[in-house]
VEXDREN-2710 file (C-alpha; in Angstrom, 1 decimal):
% VEXDREN-2710
k/r/px/py/pz
1/MET/106.0/99.0/88.3
2/ALA/107.5/102.5/88.3
3/GLU/104.5/103.5/86.1
4/MET/102.1/102.1/88.6
5/ARG/103.9/103.8/91.5
6/SER/104.1/107.1/89.7
7/ALA/100.4/107.1/88.6
8/SER/99.1/106.0/92.0
9/ASN/100.7/108.6/94.2
10/GLY/102.6/111.1/92.1
11/ILE/106.1/109.9/93.2
12/ASP/108.9/110.5/90.8
13/SER/109.5/107.1/89.1
14/ALA/113.3/107.8/89.0
15/GLY/113.6/107.9/92.8
16/PRO/114.1/104.9/95.0
17/LEU/111.2/103.5/97.0
18/THR/111.1/104.0/100.8
19/ARG/110.9/100.9/103.0
20/ASN/107.2/101.5/103.6
21/GLN/106.6/101.8/99.8
22/GLN/108.6/98.6/99.2
23/GLU/106.5/96.7/101.8
24/VAL/103.2/98.0/100.3
25/LEU/104.4/97.0/96.8
26/ARG/105.5/93.5/98.1
27/ARG/102.1/92.9/99.7
28/ALA/100.3/94.1/96.5
29/VAL/102.3/91.8/94.3
30/ALA/101.7/88.9/96.7
31/LYS/98.0/89.5/96.5
32/VAL/98.0/89.6/92.7
33/VAL/100.0/86.4/92.6
34/LEU/97.5/84.7/94.9
35/PHE/94.5/85.9/93.0
36/GLY/96.1/84.8/89.7
37/GLU/96.7/81.3/91.1
38/ARG/93.0/81.1/92.3
39/VAL/91.8/81.9/88.7
40/GLY/94.3/79.5/87.0
41/VAL/97.1/81.9/85.9
42/SER/100.6/81.2/87.2
43/SER/103.0/84.0/88.2
44/ASP/105.2/83.0/85.2
45/GLU/102.2/83.5/82.9
46/MET/101.5/86.9/84.4
47/ILE/105.1/87.9/83.9
48/CYS/104.9/86.8/80.2
49/LEU/101.7/88.8/79.8
50/LEU/103.3/91.9/81.3
51/GLU/106.5/91.5/79.3
52/GLY/104.2/91.1/76.2
53/GLY/102.8/94.6/76.8
54/LEU/99.9/94.3/79.1
55/THR/99.6/97.0/81.7
56/MET/98.8/96.2/85.3
57/LYS/95.3/97.4/84.8
58/GLU/94.8/95.1/81.8
59/LEU/96.3/92.2/83.7
60/LEU/94.0/92.7/86.6
61/ASN/91.0/93.0/84.3
62/TYR/92.1/89.7/82.6
63/LEU/92.4/88.0/86.0
64/VAL/88.9/89.2/87.0
65/SER/87.5/88.0/83.7
66/ARG/88.7/84.5/84.5
67/GLN/87.1/84.4/87.9
68/LYS/84.2/82.0/88.1
69/TYR/81.2/83.2/89.9
70/PRO/78.7/80.8/91.6
71/ALA/75.6/80.3/89.6
END
């Protein structure tokens, strides 16, 4: 997550998050978890994918690819 934070707004990844940044991050994670559940990927599965080397961008692309669009 430090990589995502650093890449998104130039904050030094070694520094602590402000309360506002923590809240933004908490909301973002909650949204990703909800979207994952909607497309059939549990939070535990997402954690395994990230621990296995997927980046957040790759995880999001994977979740989008599982989304079923109405015909």
